[in-house]
C-alpha positions in Angstrom: 88.2 104.6 210.5 87.1 107.9 211.8 85.2 109.3 208.8 83.2 112.4 208.7 80.5 113.2 206.1 80.1 117.0 206.0 77.1 118.5 204.2 77.5 122.0 202.7 75.1 124.3 201.0 75.7 125.8 197.6 77.5 128.8 199.2 80.0 126.6 200.9 78.5 126.9 204.4 78.7 123.7 206.5 75.1 122.6 207.4 75.7 119.3 209.3 78.3 116.7 210.0 77.8 112.9 210.5 80.5 110.6 211.8 80.6 107.1 210.5 82.9 104.1 211.2 84.2 101.8 208.6 85.7 98.6 209.9 89.3 97.7 208.8 89.0 95.9 205.5 85.3 96.5 205.5 82.9 98.8 203.7 80.0 101.1 204.3 77.1 101.8 202.0 75.4 105.1 202.8 72.8 107.2 201.1 72.2 110.9 201.3 68.6 110.6 202.3 69.4 108.1 205.0 72.3 110.0 206.5 70.8 113.5 206.6 67.1 114.0 207.6 64.6 115.9 205.5 64.9 119.1 207.5 68.7 119.1 207.2 68.5 118.4 203.4 66.0 121.2 203.0 68.3 123.6 204.9 71.2 122.6 202.6 69.0 123.4 199.6 69.7 122.8 195.9 73.2 122.1 194.8 74.3 120.9 198.2 77.4 118.7 198.4 79.2 116.4 200.8 82.9 116.4 201.7 84.2 113.0 203.0 87.2 113.3 205.3 89.3 110.7 207.1 92.8 111.2 208.4 93.1 107.6 209.7 92.9 105.6 206.5 92.8 105.7 202.7 89.3 105.4 201.4 88.2 103.8 198.1 84.7 104.7 197.0 82.0 104.4 194.6 79.8 107.2 193.6 76.4 106.0 192.4 73.6 107.7 190.5 70.1 106.2 190.7 67.3 106.9 188.3 64.2 104.8 188.8 65.2 101.2 187.9 68.6 102.1 186.5 71.8 103.0 188.1 75.4 104.0 187.2 78.5 103.8 189.4 81.8 105.4 189.1 84.7 104.3 191.3 87.4 106.6 192.5 90.0 106.9 195.3 89.5 109.3 198.1 92.5 110.9 199.9 95.7 110.1 198.2 
């Protein structure tokens, strides 16, 4: 894949983009704090969001929420 993770601030301005590669038939676990450093996250501010784009393949994803020792995951399809 040729996948981009684009970080936007609450006003819809692009703050940063990271490129990731997902092997065919494989997977990639990524976390916000590991993908974008503290200065970049600070620049994005509260209510920042990420757009995931890939024109080379269809992506299936899980969106997870962590809260201490508990977690919740929602699965969904990206890019129909």
